[in-house]
N, C-alpha and C positions, 0 to 999 in steps of 0.2 A: 357757348356753343348756338350756333345756331339750330335753328329748331325748324328744318325743311318741309316740314309735313305742314308745320302749322303756316307758316307766308304761305304757303301755293293756297290751303283754305283762304286769308285775308285776302290773296290777290282774287282768284274766283270770285271768292262775294263780291268783290271792291267794283269788277268790273262788272255782274251782274246788276249789281245797285244802279250802278251808271248809264247803265242800257235804259235797266224799269224807268228811270230816273226821267233820261231825253224820251221814253218811249211817250210818258205820262205828260209831257210838253214842259217840265222845269229848264227853268235858263237861271246861268250863273247872276244871270242882271234883274232877275227876279226878287221881290220880296221873300225872302230865306227861310219864313214861317210860314207862306203862306200852305204849302199844302198839307198842311197837319190839320184835321179832322178836327173838328170842334168838340168837345165832350156838354151832353148837357147841364145848364143852370145848378137844373132841380134833379135828384135822383129819380130816374125812373120806378116805375113800379115793380118792384123785387118779385120775382116766383113763388110759391110756393112747394114747386116740385123742390126731388134734390139736387143738388148741383156742386158741383168740384171745382173750386177755382182754383187755378191753375198761376204758381209763382215760378219763376224759372231765376237761379240763382248758382256761382258755385260753388266748391263741396272747401265749409269748412267749421264750427262750431254756433256759429250765428243763423244761418242756415235749418239747423238741427231745431236750434230755441225757437224762429218762428216759428214756427213748423206744430212745435208742441204746445206752444204760448194758446195761438191763434183759436189753432182747434179747441182747447181746455175754452177759452172765455169767449169767440168770440161764437161758438154755436150758443153760448145764453142768450143771446138776440135773434141769432139767424141759424137754429137747430138741424135745421136744413142742409145747411153747407157744409163739406167739407174744405181745410186749407189744404192742399196739397202744397209743397218747395219743393221739387224737383233740381237739383243738382248737375252738374259737370266741375273735370278740375278748372282748377283758375286760369289754366293756361289758355285754356279751349272755351271759355265764356264770353267773350267779348262774337266770335266768330260761332257759337251754339244760337246767339241769338241773332245775330244783324242774317245770315243765312239761311235765317226763317221769315226774315223781315224783306231781304230780299223780292223772296219767289207768294208773296204775297200770301201768306197762311203759317199760319204761329199754331202750336201744339201748348204755348204759354194767351194766361192773358193778362199776369201783370210781367213787367219786367224790370230786375231790378238791377239799374246803370248806375256803371260810375258816371261822376256827375261827368263827367270832360265826354261822353259816350252819346250827350242828349243833343250837342248841333247834329252829329250823324242821322241819329233817327228823325229828329223833326223836322231837318231840309229833306228826310225822302217820305213824307208821310206816315212815318212806322209805329207813330203814337198818336193820343190824344191832346188837346190843344186842351190841360184844365180850368184858363182862367177864369172863366164864369163861373165853374162850378166852385172854386179857389171863393171867389167872391162871397156867394151863396151859403156857406156851408164852414169858411177854413177861418179861424181868427188869425190871422196874419203875425198883426202883432206881440203872438206865444211867441215867436221864434226869433234868434239870434236874426237881422237879415242879409251876412252874409249865409248861413245855414240856407234858411228859405233858397237863395238866390241859388248856390251851388247844387243842391240835391236837386231846382226844379226849372230855372228862371234860364231862356234861349230867347233873341242874344243878350250876352255878355261883354258891355261896351267895354267894360274895365271889369276884370276876373275876377267876380266873386262879392261887385258891387252889387246889391238891391236896388232895382230901377221901378219901381209902381206901374208904369207905363208898360213894363213890358210880359211879356206874355208868360206863363208858367206852366207847367207842364210833368211836374212831380213834384211829390209831397217826400218830405225824409222820413226816410227809415230807420238807416244806423249812423250812426253819427261816430267817426273814427277816427284818431291820429297817431302819433308812435309813441310809444314809451321811452324813457329810457331805463333797463334792468340793471340794478349792479349787485353786486355782492357784495349785503353790508359786514360779512364777516372774511374778504378778504381785503378792499380796501376803505371800511369806515361805514358807519350810520350814515355821511352829512355827504351826499351827489355830490360829483363836480360841476359846479356854477361857471363852466364856461366851458367852450369845443377843448380848446386849449388847454384846459388841467381834466379835461379826461382823455385825454388823449397820454398827460404825462403818469395820469394813472391809471390806465391801461398796460402802461409801458410798465412801470413798476410793477404791479401784479403780474402779469404773466411772467418778469425777471423773477419773481420771489416764490411762483409758483407751478413748475415744469409741469407739465404737461397741460396747461389751462390756459389757454387763446386768452389776448385780452380786450380780445372786441369778436362778436359778431353781429351780421350788419346780412341783407338784401344782397344779393349781387347776380342773380338769375341773369338767363336772357330770355326772361318770357315774362307773361303780366305788363306791368311795371313795374315789376323789382328792381332793375342796377337805374332806370330812370329815377324815381322814388329818391333813393341814394342819394344819386348824384346829389339833386335837386336841391333836396333837403340841406345836403350841404352847401351847395351855390346859396342860397337864402340865408344862413347864417352869417356867410362872411361873404354878405351886403352884393353880389349877384344877384340877376334878372331873365326870367326864361328869355323875354322877347319885350318888344316892345308894340304893345298891345294894340294902340291906338294906328301904327304905320304898317302892323305886321310886318315886323321887319326882325329877325332871329340872328342874322350874319353880323357880327359887328357888337351883338350887344351880351347875345350867352358867353361868349369867344373871350368875354372883354380884360382886363386882368383881373376884376374879381372871378369871373369865373375861372379863366386858367388857375389861379391861386386855391379855389375848393377845389380842383380838380386832382390838382397836384398832393393837396391833401389829403383829399380820398386815395388816392392811388400808391404816392409814396410814404407816407404816413398813417393811415387807416388800414390801410391790406397787408403790410406787414407781422399787424397783430389778429390777423385771422388765420384759423384753424388752417391745415393743409388741404385742399383738395375742396376749401367751400367756393368757390366759385362761381358753383351750379344753384347754392341755397336762396330760400326764400323761405318762409314765414313758419313752416313746420322742422326745416332743419334749425332755425335756430332757436325757436323754443325747446328744441331736443337736447342743443348744446348749450343750453341753459339749466334744464332741467336733470341734465346728465350731473352738473357742476363742473362742465368745461370753457365755461365762459366768463371774466371778471364781467364786462360789463357786455349789454345787447341791446338792443335796436329793434321795437317790432311794433304791431300796430296791436291797440289797446282788445278793441273786437276780441282779438286769438293769444291773449294772453293768458284767460281761465285757468286752462288746464296745467300752468303753471304749478299752479295749488291745489294742484289734484296729487295725494301721494303716491296712487298706484301709477301717476308718469312718475314721477322724482323721482332722483337720489339724495337728494337736500334735505329728506328728513322722511318719518312716518307720518306726520300731522300735516295741517295748514298754518298750524301756529308755530312746529318748526318751521318750516319752509320760508316761512315767512319774517323768521331770526336769522336769517340767511338771505332771501332776497327786499331790497327797494326796489320801487316802481318812484318813477320822478321824473316830470315836464323834461322836455329836451331841454340841454347848457345852449346857453347865449354865445356870439361872439362878436362879428360886429353889427349882428342887429338878432331880437326876438323871433324869429318865423318859424313859423312848427309846418306841418307836409297836414293837406286837410286829405282824413279818408273819408270812408262809410260812401253812403249810397242813395239814391229816392225811391219809389213804387211810381212804376208808368202803365199807362194802358196800353195793350195794344191796341194799335188801327184796327186788326182781323178779328179780332174776337169776335164771336157770337155776342150779340144785344145782353143776351140774359144773363152775361160773366160780365160782358164790359159794367151795367148798372150794378151787380153785385162790387166788379173791384170798385167802386165808387162811395157804395156803401161801409164798404171793408175802410177804403183811408180817412172817409169821414167819420164813423168807427173808433179807428187806430190811434186819429191825431188827437184825440181829446186827454183834456188833463190826467181823471184820472186813470185811463188807459197807457197811456206815456206813463205814471209812475206805476206799477205791475208791470209793464217792458222791463222797466228798468230793473225791479225783482229780478223778473229772469232772469237776467244776464243780456239783455240790451241796451243798446245808448240811443236813450234818446235823443230830442234836438229843442225839444219845446222847453224855454229857457225857466217854467219855472217846473218841471221833472228833473232837469239839471241841479238844479238847486238845493232836490230834496233829499231827505235823510234816507228814502227807498230809492235813490241809483249810487250818493255818495256813501252810502255806509253796505251796497252788494260788493264794490270789491276795490282792496285797497291798491287801485290805478284810477278808476273816477275820478277820483278829484282832480288825477293828472289831466285829464278830458277835459273836466271844465275849467280848469282855470287856462288851459292851450287853447280852446274857441277862440278867444284875441289874437290871437296870436297865427293863427290862421292865413297860409298861401296856394293855391289850388294852384294847377298847372293850366295850359293851352283848356280853352272850353270851345273849340272848334271843329265841324264837323272831318277834318283832317287827322282831327286826333291821332287815331289806331294807326296810320300812318308817320307822325311823328314820333311818336313812344316808341315805335320797334323800330326806330333809326338810333333811337337815341339807347335803346337799352341794347341793342345789337354793339353797339359804338364801346360805353361807357363798362361794358360785360371785357368788351376785350380790349380795354385799359387795363381794368386789373388783374387781366386771365397772362398778362404781358403781352398780345398779339399787338398793341399801338401802344408807345408813346402818350401820354396824359394829352400834348399839344395836338397831336394831331387825331389823335380823338375827338378832342376838344368843338376844334377845327375843324371835323368830315362830320359831325352833329349840326354846329348853325351850318356848313354850305348845303346838304340834306334838306337838312331841316324848312333853309330857307326856298329852296327849289320848289316844295311840295306848297308852299304858302302863294309862291307865282307861279305855279303852272293851275293853281286850283282857281283864277281870276278875280279872287274875292276883293272886296279892300274894307279897312278898319278891323276893328276887333271884335272876337265874338261872334266869327263866323257874317258877318256884315259886308 
């Protein structure tokens, strides 16, 4: 089901942003990064007055973890600063930020953007260019280049590829990818190694355990839920989302590999899900797992911690009992080993007061230190520094953390372009329609390809990454 209120807000925001950019002299043939104001190379003098540094994110456990962690640890160096992480429902996350951006006034200082939001924010001048600041304050060699690019770089001629000459507009806050969650007591201790094996194991488990669905995964038409699910299956079956250098989607997304992926998703995976799961996202998948109603599930690692809480689970009265039944593994491979890149970066609002911008830069420099990243890992965060990812503080903090560390070399992101919001809405709507039987798999995929191509063509831009 479509969400007309969300779509209306999104459309209004996009129209307002387009009007504002035109009034400011923006032009589609200009340098797409020219309108972003630059942050200073060195941190300005910080205030000694009480100050609240406000973030905006969506409602989920990492948001509360960040606020608690920062107020405990950052106050040790900045006792006058209070960190406030304001949250909104996931489906409203993009609009909550970009409606304020369009008005050129924000009640937040730090926007936590999805990797694909960066292009829209940069081309509209909404966030600071951190390139000079990063050069002077951040050890870029401490990160996997893919992660540094995904959470901060724009433009990206090839998604996720680090270009040392490109500008940076953000720094990593939280890494993420999908983990496969499986019932060790129902399908065995060894997780399926291929996607086809996974589907077969789910079929058998569902047949052998009445009332338990074989699979649980994201299907909702909201945020990027259904789109990420299709893109994940597309990747493992050898498909491509687009030809980035030529900005071509039609004929690429819906080629033979793309069609096979959609057929697998709709005709082999969907029948193994619970009745009424067509609107499921993060919370619903977790609930199915915790209630013992799914043999195999897929969810974001950063959202999986609650599965080990006996207060939220029927699988055991202790963490150890739950882990006796639940296993966490990297995604199965098929024709490729690709997994979805999740996670988000921190970005400084161009409309934040000068004192707050200075505090935000100081917070970023502090947060990205090796010892702080390890503490963040121990507090439940997913760091991006290579040394933190390999640390006992991270690897021992949760059974799914090694899954993330092993998945980093396998990651593939979506389109990092200013048109992202419209592209993902098109895909969510049509994939959800196919999963709920409103469209055939082929018709849905062909519609996605045509409609997304129309969006790219109408933008007038050339080349990948929003160029």
